[in-house]
Structure formats: C-alpha cells, structure tokens
MOPAC internal coordinates of N, CA, C and O (Angstrom, degrees):
PM7 1SCF
backbone

  N    0.0000 0     0.00 0     0.00 0    0    0    0
  C    1.4568 1     0.00 0     0.00 0    1    0    0
  C    1.5193 1   110.17 1     0.00 0    2    1    0
  O    1.2310 1   121.42 1   -32.88 1    3    2    1
  N    1.3083 1   114.89 1   147.12 1    3    2    1
  C    1.4567 1   120.76 1   176.81 1    5    3    2
  C    1.5245 1   110.19 1   -84.97 1    6    5    3
  O    1.2310 1   121.04 1   -28.23 1    7    6    5
  N    1.3122 1   115.61 1   151.77 1    7    6    5
  C    1.4597 1   120.87 1   176.93 1    9    7    6
  C    1.5266 1   110.54 1   -58.41 1   10    9    7
  O    1.2310 1   120.32 1   144.30 1   11   10    9
  N    1.3217 1   116.99 1   -35.70 1   11   10    9
  C    1.4627 1   121.51 1   179.76 1   13   11   10
  C    1.5277 1   112.63 1   -58.08 1   14   13   11
  O    1.2310 1   120.32 1   156.38 1   15   14   13
  N    1.3433 1   117.00 1   -23.62 1   15   14   13
  C    1.4584 1   121.05 1   178.73 1   17   15   14
  C    1.5254 1   112.94 1   -75.96 1   18   17   15
  O    1.2310 1   120.27 1   170.13 1   19   18   17
  N    1.3294 1   117.08 1    -9.87 1   19   18   17
  C    1.4660 1   121.11 1  -174.63 1   21   19   18
  C    1.5195 1   113.19 1  -115.15 1   22   21   19
  O    1.2310 1   119.96 1   179.95 1   23   22   21
  N    1.3105 1   117.69 1    -0.05 1   23   22   21
  C    1.4641 1   120.74 1  -179.16 1   25   23   22
  C    1.5276 1   109.27 1  -126.05 1   26   25   23
  O    1.2310 1   121.11 1   -16.10 1   27   26   25
  N    1.3194 1   115.49 1   163.90 1   27   26   25
  C    1.4601 1   119.93 1   176.01 1   29   27   26
  C    1.5224 1   109.05 1   -62.86 1   30   29   27
  O    1.2310 1   121.01 1   -31.55 1   31   30   29
  N    1.3107 1   115.67 1   148.45 1   31   30   29
  C    1.4572 1   120.40 1   179.13 1   33   31   30
  C    1.5266 1   109.63 1   -63.79 1   34   33   31
  O    1.2310 1   121.12 1   -17.48 1   35   34   33
  N    1.3177 1   115.46 1   162.52 1   35   34   33
  C    1.4568 1   120.66 1   178.61 1   37   35   34
  C    1.5314 1   110.37 1   -58.85 1   38   37   35
  O    1.2310 1   120.37 1   135.78 1   39   38   37
  N    1.3341 1   116.89 1   -44.22 1   39   38   37
  C    1.4652 1   120.32 1  -179.08 1   41   39   38
  C    1.5295 1   111.78 1   -65.39 1   42   41   39
  O    1.2310 1   120.06 1   137.10 1   43   42   41
  N    1.3317 1   117.50 1   -42.90 1   43   42   41
  C    1.4743 1   120.33 1   177.60 1   45   43   42
  C    1.5223 1   110.39 1   -63.66 1   46   45   43
  O    1.2310 1   120.47 1   140.38 1   47   46   45
  N    1.3090 1   116.71 1   -39.62 1   47   46   45
  C    1.4671 1   121.10 1   179.71 1   49   47   46
  C    1.5232 1   110.98 1   -63.40 1   50   49   47
  O    1.2310 1   120.44 1   137.47 1   51   50   49
  N    1.3251 1   116.76 1   -42.53 1   51   50   49
  C    1.4674 1   120.73 1   178.16 1   53   51   50
  C    1.5294 1   110.58 1   -63.74 1   54   53   51
  O    1.2310 1   120.65 1   138.02 1   55   54   53
  N    1.3258 1   116.37 1   -41.98 1   55   54   53
  C    1.4669 1   120.75 1  -178.95 1   57   55   54
  C    1.5201 1   111.03 1   -65.44 1   58   57   55
  O    1.2310 1   120.00 1   137.02 1   59   58   57
  N    1.3376 1   117.61 1   -42.98 1   59   58   57
  C    1.4635 1   120.90 1   178.37 1   61   59   58
  C    1.5210 1   111.12 1   -61.19 1   62   61   59
  O    1.2310 1   120.31 1   138.65 1   63   62   61
  N    1.3232 1   117.01 1   -41.35 1   63   62   61
  C    1.4696 1   120.27 1   178.66 1   65   63   62
  C    1.5248 1   110.05 1   -63.78 1   66   65   63
  O    1.2310 1   120.46 1   136.44 1   67   66   65
  N    1.3374 1   116.73 1   -43.56 1   67   66   65
  C    1.4617 1   121.33 1  -179.93 1   69   67   66
  C    1.5279 1   110.95 1   -61.23 1   70   69   67
  O    1.2310 1   120.45 1   147.42 1   71   70   69
  N    1.3368 1   116.74 1   -32.58 1   71   70   69
  C    1.4593 1   121.38 1   178.72 1   73   71   70
  C    1.5330 1   112.77 1   -80.00 1   74   73   71
  O    1.2310 1   120.37 1   177.95 1   75   74   73
  N    1.3266 1   116.90 1    -2.05 1   75   74   73
  C    1.4635 1   120.34 1   175.46 1   77   75   74
  C    1.5096 1   115.85 1    94.62 1   78   77   75
  O    1.2310 1   119.88 1  -167.07 1   79   78   77
  N    1.3358 1   117.83 1    12.93 1   79   78   77
  C    1.4665 1   119.86 1   178.00 1   81   79   78
  C    1.5278 1   108.58 1   -68.59 1   82   81   79
  O    1.2310 1   121.37 1   -47.89 1   83   82   81
  N    1.3406 1   114.99 1   132.11 1   83   82   81
  C    1.4572 1   121.31 1  -178.97 1   85   83   82
  C    1.5254 1   110.28 1   -54.98 1   86   85   83
  O    1.2310 1   120.55 1   -46.76 1   87   86   85
  N    1.3058 1   116.56 1   133.24 1   87   86   85
  C    1.4643 1   122.46 1  -175.75 1   89   87   86
  C    1.5256 1   110.82 1   -93.13 1   90   89   87
  O    1.2310 1   121.03 1  -105.59 1   91   90   89
  N    1.3097 1   115.64 1    74.41 1   91   90   89
  C    1.4576 1   123.01 1   176.50 1   93   91   90
  C    1.5143 1   108.33 1  -130.90 1   94   93   91
  O    1.2310 1   121.14 1   -68.65 1   95   94   93
  N    1.3178 1   115.42 1   111.35 1   95   94   93
  C    1.4529 1   120.12 1  -177.32 1   97   95   94
  C    1.5254 1   109.57 1  -152.51 1   98   97   95
  O    1.2310 1   121.18 1   -15.23 1   99   98   97
  N    1.3024 1   115.34 1   164.77 1   99   98   97
  C    1.4609 1   119.75 1   177.14 1  101   99   98
  C    1.5328 1   110.98 1   -78.75 1  102  101   99
  O    1.2310 1   120.65 1   155.91 1  103  102  101
  N    1.3471 1   116.37 1   -24.09 1  103  102  101
  C    1.4622 1   121.61 1   177.40 1  105  103  102
  C    1.5252 1   109.88 1  -126.72 1  106  105  103
  O    1.2310 1   121.26 1   -26.75 1  107  106  105
  N    1.3109 1   115.19 1   153.25 1  107  106  105
  C    1.4681 1   121.69 1   177.53 1  109  107  106
  C    1.5171 1   109.13 1  -133.18 1  110  109  107
  O    1.2310 1   121.22 1   -32.32 1  111  110  109
  N    1.3232 1   115.27 1   147.68 1  111  110  109
  C    1.4546 1   120.88 1   166.95 1  113  111  110
  C    1.5185 1   106.46 1   -88.24 1  114  113  111
  O    1.2310 1   120.35 1   -47.74 1  115  114  113
  N    1.3086 1   116.93 1   132.26 1  115  114  113
  C    1.4579 1   122.10 1   174.72 1  117  115  114
  C    1.5230 1   107.28 1  -109.83 1  118  117  115
  O    1.2310 1   120.78 1   -61.06 1  119  118  117
  N    1.3385 1   116.11 1   118.94 1  119  118  117
  C    1.4579 1   120.11 1   177.47 1  121  119  118
  C    1.5203 1   108.07 1   -84.00 1  122  121  119
  O    1.2310 1   121.18 1   -56.06 1  123  122  121
  N    1.3151 1   115.34 1   123.94 1  123  122  121
  C    1.4606 1   120.48 1  -176.42 1  125  123  122
  C    1.5281 1   110.45 1   -91.90 1  126  125  123
  O    1.2310 1   120.99 1   -11.29 1  127  126  125
  N    1.3336 1   115.72 1   168.71 1  127  126  125
  C    1.4652 1   121.20 1  -176.72 1  129  127  126
  C    1.5279 1   112.66 1   -59.65 1  130  129  127
  O    1.2310 1   120.29 1   149.62 1  131  130  129
  N    1.3198 1   117.05 1   -30.38 1  131  130  129
  C    1.4739 1   119.79 1  -179.86 1  133  131  130
  C    1.5392 1   111.92 1   -86.61 1  134  133  131
  O    1.2310 1   120.75 1  -166.39 1  135  134  133
  N    1.3489 1   116.17 1    13.61 1  135  134  133
  C    1.4632 1   125.04 1   177.92 1  137  135  134
  C    1.5178 1   114.25 1    69.23 1  138  137  135
  O    1.2310 1   119.96 1  -167.97 1  139  138  137
  N    1.3260 1   117.68 1    12.03 1  139  138  137
  C    1.4570 1   120.61 1   169.67 1  141  139  138
  C    1.5240 1   107.01 1   -88.56 1  142  141  139
  O    1.2310 1   120.63 1    -8.29 1  143  142  141
  N    1.3178 1   116.41 1   171.71 1  143  142  141
  C    1.4606 1   120.18 1  -178.68 1  145  143  142
  C    1.5130 1   109.81 1  -136.66 1  146  145  143
  O    1.2310 1   121.28 1   -27.84 1  147  146  145
  N    1.3320 1   115.16 1   152.16 1  147  146  145
  C    1.4609 1   120.80 1   174.86 1  149  147  146
  C    1.5155 1   107.49 1  -137.19 1  150  149  147
  O    1.2310 1   121.00 1   -23.63 1  151  150  149
  N    1.3299 1   115.69 1   156.37 1  151  150  149
  C    1.4571 1   120.74 1   178.60 1  153  151  150
  C    1.5254 1   108.87 1   -92.68 1  154  153  151
  O    1.2310 1   121.13 1   -45.69 1  155  154  153
  N    1.3314 1   115.44 1   134.31 1  155  154  153
  C    1.4576 1   120.70 1   175.82 1  157  155  154
  C    1.5202 1   109.10 1  -124.21 1  158  157  155
  O    1.2310 1   120.75 1   -32.30 1  159  158  157
  N    1.3137 1   116.16 1   147.70 1  159  158  157
  C    1.4591 1   123.75 1   178.31 1  161  159  158
  C    1.5193 1   107.96 1   -80.85 1  162  161  159
  O    1.2310 1   119.70 1   -40.82 1  163  162  161
  N    1.3187 1   118.19 1   139.18 1  163  162  161
  C    1.4677 1   120.31 1  -174.05 1  165  163  162
  C    1.5202 1   112.61 1   -59.89 1  166  165  163
  O    1.2310 1   119.36 1   152.56 1  167  166  165
  N    1.3299 1   118.83 1   -27.44 1  167  166  165
  C    1.4681 1   120.64 1   179.02 1  169  167  166
  C    1.5249 1   111.47 1   -66.21 1  170  169  167
  O    1.2310 1   120.40 1   162.21 1  171  170  169
  N    1.3315 1   116.84 1   -17.79 1  171  170  169
  C    1.4577 1   121.32 1   178.67 1  173  171  170
  C    1.5231 1   111.90 1   -82.63 1  174  173  171
  O    1.2310 1   120.44 1   173.07 1  175  174  173
  N    1.3395 1   116.77 1    -6.93 1  175  174  173
  C    1.4605 1   121.34 1  -175.45 1  177  175  174
  C    1.5250 1   108.33 1  -121.12 1  178  177  175
  O    1.2310 1   119.91 1   -61.92 1  179  178  177
  N    1.3111 1   117.78 1   118.08 1  179  178  177
  C    1.4574 1   119.07 1   176.93 1  181  179  178
  C    1.5364 1   109.45 1   -85.38 1  182  181  179
  O    1.2310 1   120.44 1    -9.42 1  183  182  181
  N    1.3217 1   116.76 1   170.58 1  183  182  181
  C    1.4647 1   121.12 1  -176.08 1  185  183  182
  C    1.5275 1   112.01 1   -60.77 1  186  185  183
  O    1.2310 1   120.29 1   143.95 1  187  186  185
  N    1.3211 1   117.06 1   -36.05 1  187  186  185
  C    1.4653 1   120.49 1   178.15 1  189  187  186
  C    1.5237 1   110.16 1   -61.13 1  190  189  187
  O    1.2310 1   120.69 1   134.20 1  191  190  189
  N    1.3372 1   116.28 1   -45.80 1  191  190  189
  C    1.4583 1   120.14 1   179.76 1  193  191  190
  C    1.5210 1   111.66 1   -65.29 1  194  193  191
  O    1.2310 1   120.28 1   143.09 1  195  194  193
  N    1.3494 1   117.07 1   -36.91 1  195  194  193
  C    1.4680 1   119.78 1   178.60 1  197  195  194
  C    1.5218 1   110.13 1   -59.91 1  198  197  195
  O    1.2310 1   120.07 1   139.25 1  199  198  197
  N    1.3146 1   117.46 1   -40.75 1  199  198  197
  C    1.4671 1   120.73 1   178.62 1  201  199  198
  C    1.5205 1   110.89 1   -71.27 1  202  201  199
  O    1.2310 1   120.93 1   135.23 1  203  202  201
  N    1.3121 1   115.82 1   -44.77 1  203  202  201
  C    1.4602 1   121.01 1  -177.22 1  205  203  202
  C    1.5296 1   111.64 1   -67.03 1  206  205  203
  O    1.2310 1   120.56 1   144.67 1  207  206  205
  N    1.3192 1   116.53 1   -35.33 1  207  206  205
  C    1.4597 1   121.46 1  -175.40 1  209  207  206
  C    1.5266 1   112.95 1  -103.12 1  210  209  207
  O    1.2310 1   119.76 1  -162.39 1  211  210  209
  N    1.3239 1   118.06 1    17.61 1  211  210  209
  C    1.4650 1   119.55 1  -171.48 1  213  211  210
  C    1.5246 1   113.64 1   -57.56 1  214  213  211
  O    1.2310 1   119.82 1   154.91 1  215  214  213
  N    1.3255 1   117.95 1   -25.09 1  215  214  213
  C    1.4605 1   119.84 1  -179.63 1  217  215  214
  C    1.5192 1   113.40 1   -82.21 1  218  217  215
  O    1.2310 1   119.93 1   168.76 1  219  218  217
  N    1.3374 1   117.73 1   -11.24 1  219  218  217
  C    1.4679 1   119.64 1  -179.41 1  221  219  218
  C    1.5257 1   113.11 1  -119.20 1  222  221  219
  O    1.2310 1   120.15 1  -177.95 1  223  222  221
  N    1.3414 1   117.31 1     2.05 1  223  222  221
  C    1.4652 1   121.27 1   177.64 1  225  223  222
  C    1.5237 1   109.75 1  -108.30 1  226  225  223
  O    1.2310 1   121.15 1   -45.75 1  227  226  225
  N    1.3213 1   115.40 1   134.25 1  227  226  225
  C    1.4565 1   122.07 1  -179.73 1  229  227  226
  C    1.5237 1   108.10 1  -134.68 1  230  229  227
  O    1.2310 1   120.16 1   -51.58 1  231  230  229
  N    1.3247 1   117.30 1   128.42 1  231  230  229
  C    1.4609 1   119.95 1   179.41 1  233  231  230
  C    1.5174 1   110.47 1   -56.97 1  234  233  231
  O    1.2310 1   120.97 1   -51.11 1  235  234  233
  N    1.3260 1   115.74 1   128.89 1  235  234  233
  C    1.4682 1   123.01 1   175.08 1  237  235  234
  C    1.5282 1   105.55 1  -103.06 1  238  237  235
  O    1.2310 1   120.86 1   -94.42 1  239  238  237
  N    1.3226 1   115.97 1    85.58 1  239  238  237
  C    1.4559 1   121.69 1  -171.96 1  241  239  238
  C    1.5184 1   112.39 1   -69.77 1  242  241  239
  O    1.2310 1   121.26 1   -41.76 1  243  242  241
  N    1.3364 1   115.20 1   138.24 1  243  242  241
  C    1.4568 1   120.76 1   169.46 1  245  243  242
  C    1.5309 1   107.30 1   -89.40 1  246  245  243
  O    1.2310 1   120.22 1   -14.98 1  247  246  245
  N    1.3144 1   117.18 1   165.02 1  247  246  245
  C    1.4629 1   121.60 1  -174.21 1  249  247  246
  C    1.5233 1   113.42 1   -55.09 1  250  249  247
  O    1.2310 1   120.23 1   136.83 1  251  250  249
  N    1.3149 1   117.17 1   -43.17 1  251  250  249
  C    1.4657 1   118.79 1  -177.87 1  253  251  250
  C    1.5222 1   111.43 1   -65.78 1  254  253  251
  O    1.2310 1   119.82 1   144.88 1  255  254  253
  N    1.3343 1   117.95 1   -35.12 1  255  254  253
  C    1.4701 1   120.40 1   176.80 1  257  255  254
  C    1.5238 1   109.82 1   -65.94 1  258  257  255
  O    1.2310 1   120.51 1   139.09 1  259  258  257
  N    1.3272 1   116.64 1   -40.91 1  259  258  257
  C    1.4620 1   120.06 1   177.50 1  261  259  258
  C    1.5221 1   111.31 1   -65.01 1  262  261  259
  O    1.2310 1   120.49 1   147.28 1  263  262  261
  N    1.3154 1   116.66 1   -32.72 1  263  262  261
  C    1.4659 1   120.20 1   176.89 1  265  263  262
  C    1.5165 1   111.61 1   -59.00 1  266  265  263
  O    1.2310 1   120.25 1   136.07 1  267  266  265
  N    1.3233 1   117.12 1   -43.93 1  267  266  265
  C    1.4631 1   121.11 1   177.39 1  269  267  266
  C    1.5311 1   110.77 1   -65.92 1  270  269  267
  O    1.2310 1   120.37 1   138.86 1  271  270  269
  N    1.3330 1   116.91 1   -41.14 1  271  270  269
  C    1.4633 1   120.58 1   179.19 1  273  271  270
  C    1.5268 1   111.26 1   -64.90 1  274  273  271
  O    1.2310 1   120.55 1   141.44 1  275  274  273
  N    1.3283 1   116.56 1   -38.56 1  275  274  273
  C    1.4669 1   120.15 1   179.05 1  277  275  274
  C    1.5201 1   110.05 1   -65.22 1  278  277  275
  O    1.2310 1   120.38 1   138.94 1  279  278  277
  N    1.3154 1   116.87 1   -41.06 1  279  278  277
  C    1.4710 1   120.45 1   177.88 1  281  279  278
  C    1.5265 1   109.66 1   -59.81 1  282  281  279
  O    1.2310 1   120.06 1   132.96 1  283  282  281
  N    1.3259 1   117.49 1   -47.04 1  283  282  281
  C    1.4652 1   121.31 1   178.22 1  285  283  282
  C    1.5260 1   110.58 1   -61.64 1  286  285  283
  O    1.2310 1   120.85 1   138.22 1  287  286  285
  N    1.3170 1   115.98 1   -41.78 1  287  286  285
  C    1.4627 1   121.42 1  -178.76 1  289  287  286
  C    1.5230 1   110.57 1   -63.73 1  290  289  287
  O    1.2310 1   120.20 1   136.53 1  291  290  289
  N    1.3121 1   117.23 1   -43.47 1  291  290  289
  C    1.4706 1   120.77 1   179.32 1  293  291  290
  C    1.5188 1   110.52 1   -62.39 1  294  293  291
  O    1.2310 1   120.84 1   140.65 1  295  294  293
  N    1.3348 1   115.99 1   -39.35 1  295  294  293
  C    1.4636 1   119.41 1   179.45 1  297  295  294
  C    1.5247 1   110.99 1   -65.96 1  298  297  295
  O    1.2310 1   120.04 1   143.88 1  299  298  297
  N    1.3263 1   117.52 1   -36.12 1  299  298  297
  C    1.4686 1   121.83 1  -179.47 1  301  299  298
  C    1.5144 1   113.19 1   -81.54 1  302  301  299
  O    1.2310 1   120.26 1   136.47 1  303  302  301
  N    1.3257 1   117.11 1   -43.53 1  303  302  301
  C    1.4626 1   122.07 1  -169.42 1  305  303  302
  C    1.5197 1   112.18 1  -124.07 1  306  305  303
  O    1.2310 1   119.73 1  -138.53 1  307  306  305
  N    1.3184 1   118.13 1    41.47 1  307  306  305
  C    1.4544 1   119.23 1  -172.86 1  309  307  306
  C    1.5179 1   111.19 1   -58.36 1  310  309  307
  O    1.2310 1   121.20 1   -53.71 1  311  310  309
  N    1.2991 1   115.31 1   126.29 1  311  310  309
  C    1.4542 1   123.20 1   171.85 1  313  311  310
  C    1.5195 1   107.73 1  -165.46 1  314  313  311
  O    1.2310 1   120.49 1   -17.31 1  315  314  313
  N    1.2988 1   116.66 1   162.69 1  315  314  313
  C    1.4528 1   121.13 1   177.65 1  317  315  314
  C    1.5239 1   107.93 1   -75.44 1  318  317  315
  O    1.2310 1   120.11 1   -71.96 1  319  318  317
  N    1.3189 1   117.40 1   108.04 1  319  318  317
  C    1.4579 1   121.45 1   179.35 1  321  319  318
  C    1.5127 1   108.27 1  -127.11 1  322  321  319
  O    1.2310 1   121.14 1   -43.21 1  323  322  321
  N    1.3057 1   115.43 1   136.79 1  323  322  321
  C    1.4519 1   120.72 1   179.33 1  325  323  322
  C    1.5097 1   109.34 1  -113.59 1  326  325  323
  O    1.2310 1   120.17 1   -40.42 1  327  326  325
  N    1.2996 1   117.28 1   139.58 1  327  326  325
  C    1.4504 1   120.83 1   176.44 1  329  327  326
  C    1.5216 1   107.66 1   -78.70 1  330  329  327
  O    1.2310 1   120.43 1   -59.85 1  331  330  329
  N    1.3111 1   116.78 1   120.15 1  331  330  329
  C    1.4610 1   121.08 1  -177.78 1  333  331  330
  C    1.5149 1   112.30 1   -84.44 1  334  333  331
  O    1.2310 1   120.97 1   150.08 1  335  334  333
  N    1.3179 1   115.75 1   -29.92 1  335  334  333
  C    1.4619 1   119.06 1  -174.82 1  337  335  334
  C    1.5246 1   109.23 1  -105.13 1  338  337  335
  O    1.2310 1   120.45 1   -61.61 1  339  338  337
  N    1.3047 1   116.75 1   118.39 1  339  338  337
  C    1.4548 1   121.33 1   177.58 1  341  339  338
  C    1.5299 1   108.15 1   -92.85 1  342  341  339
  O    1.2310 1   121.00 1   -52.58 1  343  342  341
  N    1.3136 1   115.69 1   127.42 1  343  342  341
  C    1.4578 1   119.97 1   179.99 1  345  343  342
  C    1.5155 1   109.12 1  -115.71 1  346  345  343
  O    1.2310 1   120.84 1    -8.73 1  347  346  345
  N    1.3262 1   115.99 1   171.27 1  347  346  345
  C    1.4553 1   120.19 1  -177.58 1  349  347  346
  C    1.5226 1   112.07 1   -86.35 1  350  349  347
  O    1.2310 1   119.40 1   175.63 1  351  350  349
  N    1.3240 1   118.76 1    -4.37 1  351  350  349
  C    1.4668 1   120.92 1  -179.15 1  353  351  350
  C    1.5186 1   109.80 1  -121.50 1  354  353  351
  O    1.2310 1   120.76 1   -48.79 1  355  354  353
  N    1.3209 1   116.15 1   131.21 1  355  354  353
  C    1.4547 1   120.54 1  -179.59 1  357  355  354
  C    1.5210 1   111.39 1   -57.68 1  358  357  355
  O    1.2310 1   120.00 1   140.31 1  359  358  357
  N    1.3253 1   117.61 1   -39.69 1  359  358  357
  C    1.4567 1   119.27 1  -177.87 1  361  359  358
  C    1.5232 1   111.21 1   -65.06 1  362  361  359
  O    1.2310 1   119.08 1   145.57 1  363  362  361
  N    1.3168 1   119.35 1   -34.43 1  363  362  361
  C    1.4624 1   120.46 1   176.78 1  365  363  362
  C    1.5183 1   111.72 1   -73.08 1  366  365  363
  O    1.2310 1   119.95 1   148.62 1  367  366  365
  N    1.3369 1   117.70 1   -31.38 1  367  366  365
  C    1.4608 1   119.73 1   173.10 1  369  367  366
  C    1.5223 1   109.82 1   -62.36 1  370  369  367
  O    1.2310 1   120.95 1   136.25 1  371  370  369
  N    1.3140 1   115.78 1   -43.75 1  371  370  369
  C    1.4638 1   119.80 1   178.65 1  373  371  370
  C    1.5281 1   110.98 1   -66.30 1  374  373  371
  O    1.2310 1   120.55 1   139.58 1  375  374  373
  N    1.3219 1   116.55 1   -40.42 1  375  374  373
  C    1.4689 1   120.14 1   177.39 1  377  375  374
  C    1.5262 1   109.70 1   -63.14 1  378  377  375
  O    1.2310 1   120.09 1   138.27 1  379  378  377
  N    1.3317 1   117.43 1   -41.73 1  379  378  377
  C    1.4621 1   121.21 1   178.42 1  381  379  378
  C    1.5201 1   111.36 1   -60.63 1  382  381  379
  O    1.2310 1   120.85 1   139.99 1  383  382  381
  N    1.3259 1   115.97 1   -40.01 1  383  382  381
  C    1.4687 1   119.97 1   177.85 1  385  383  382
  C    1.5244 1   110.49 1   -61.72 1  386  385  383
  O    1.2310 1   120.40 1   131.64 1  387  386  385
  N    1.3314 1   116.85 1   -48.36 1  387  386  385
  C    1.4647 1   120.38 1   179.62 1  389  387  386
  C    1.5227 1   111.00 1   -61.36 1  390  389  387
  O    1.2310 1   120.24 1   135.62 1  391  390  389
  N    1.3156 1   117.15 1   -44.38 1  391  390  389
  C    1.4665 1   121.24 1   179.27 1  393  391  390
  C    1.5251 1   109.44 1   -59.87 1  394  393  391
  O    1.2310 1   120.37 1   136.87 1  395  394  393
  N    1.3295 1   116.91 1   -43.13 1  395  394  393
  C    1.4567 1   121.64 1  -179.55 1  397  395  394
  C    1.5279 1   111.81 1   -61.97 1  398  397  395
  O    1.2310 1   120.26 1   129.61 1  399  398  397
  N    1.3183 1   117.10 1   -50.39 1  399  398  397
  C    1.4592 1   121.05 1  -176.26 1  401  399  398
  C    1.5277 1   111.23 1   -69.53 1  402  401  399
  O    1.2310 1   120.16 1   129.76 1  403  402  401
  N    1.3242 1   117.31 1   -50.24 1  403  402  401
  C    1.4642 1   120.26 1  -177.52 1  405  403  402
  C    1.5184 1   110.39 1   -67.83 1  406  405  403
  O    1.2310 1   120.46 1   139.28 1  407  406  405
  N    1.3290 1   116.72 1   -40.72 1  407  406  405
  C    1.4594 1   120.15 1   178.91 1  409  407  406
  C    1.5219 1   111.95 1   -61.89 1  410  409  407
  O    1.2310 1   120.03 1   140.34 1  411  410  409
  N    1.3397 1   117.55 1   -39.66 1  411  410  409
  C    1.4550 1   121.48 1   178.35 1  413  411  410
  C    1.5158 1   110.01 1   -66.12 1  414  413  411
  O    1.2310 1   119.94 1   136.41 1  415  414  413
  N    1.3256 1   117.71 1   -43.59 1  415  414  413
  C    1.4667 1   120.98 1   179.25 1  417  415  414
  C    1.5177 1   110.18 1   -63.45 1  418  417  415
  O    1.2310 1   120.29 1   140.32 1  419  418  417
  N    1.3463 1   117.05 1   -39.68 1  419  418  417
  C    1.4691 1   120.96 1   179.87 1  421  419  418
  C    1.5180 1   110.13 1   -65.60 1  422  421  419
  O    1.2310 1   120.05 1   135.12 1  423  422  421
  N    1.3379 1   117.52 1   -44.88 1  423  422  421
  C    1.4721 1   120.01 1  -179.18 1  425  423  422
  C    1.5291 1   110.84 1   -68.93 1  426  425  423
  O    1.2310 1   119.60 1   144.40 1  427  426  425
  N    1.3414 1   118.37 1   -35.60 1  427  426  425
  C    1.4583 1   121.39 1   176.82 1  429  427  426
  C    1.5263 1   111.15 1   -64.18 1  430  429  427
  O    1.2310 1   120.65 1   140.90 1  431  430  429
  N    1.3390 1   116.36 1   -39.10 1  431  430  429
  C    1.4512 1   121.17 1  -179.77 1  433  431  430
  C    1.5203 1   112.62 1   -68.73 1  434  433  431
  O    1.2310 1   120.71 1   151.82 1  435  434  433
  N    1.3299 1   116.25 1   -28.18 1  435  434  433
  C    1.4645 1   120.60 1  -178.45 1  437  435  434
  C    1.5206 1   112.15 1   -80.97 1  438  437  435
  O    1.2310 1   120.12 1   165.49 1  439  438  437
  N    1.3331 1   117.38 1   -14.51 1  439  438  437
  C    1.4863 1   120.82 1  -177.58 1  441  439  438
  C    1.4958 1   111.09 1   -74.37 1  442  441  439
  O    1.2310 1   120.10 1   180.00 1  443  442  441

C-alpha cells in the first residue's frame, strides 16, 4: 500500500488547514513550486522550517489523528451532522466530517 492511502488527500488537507484545524501531524503534504505535492515525515522538518514553510505545508492526517480531532470537534461543535460524501478511505471520510462541521460553523458565524 502507498502512504497516500493512509493519509488525508492533499485537497482535504488544504481545506482543513484553511478551516483552522491545528497543523500537527506525523506527516505533511509539501506543495512544490510546480504545484505538485509530496508527503514528508515530520522528523524531516525542523521547527524553523515549519515556520518558514507554513504556507506550503499541510498536515496529512492519518485516521487516528483525525479521530482525536473529531472528538475535539464534537466537544466544541456538537450537532447532528451526516457525512454526505462517501469516500474509499476512512481518513477522507473523517476529513469530510471535519470539513462539514467546521465549515458549517464558519459559514454560520459569518452570517
């Protein structure tokens, strides 16, 4: 199996970051100058690089990390929410749930 099968997609990772999800993960997507992306292990990135590269690094969450985020999200934004989009990867289902709940709260707050 590829590592990409165990982490949130690049697009989901970017969306979660845009919604304000804390960027702490064991893996990160690095957006390259040619707009492609690669996964890097957090041990390959020191704190200086995380600050310097914050605009091109996106947490590539694994399922267990999303589980903790979902628990925090439920505690903050508890409501009956259903995932409308079924994906083939559990981590993207979890990412979709977070995007749905946080995105709804963000849009409600802007009204």
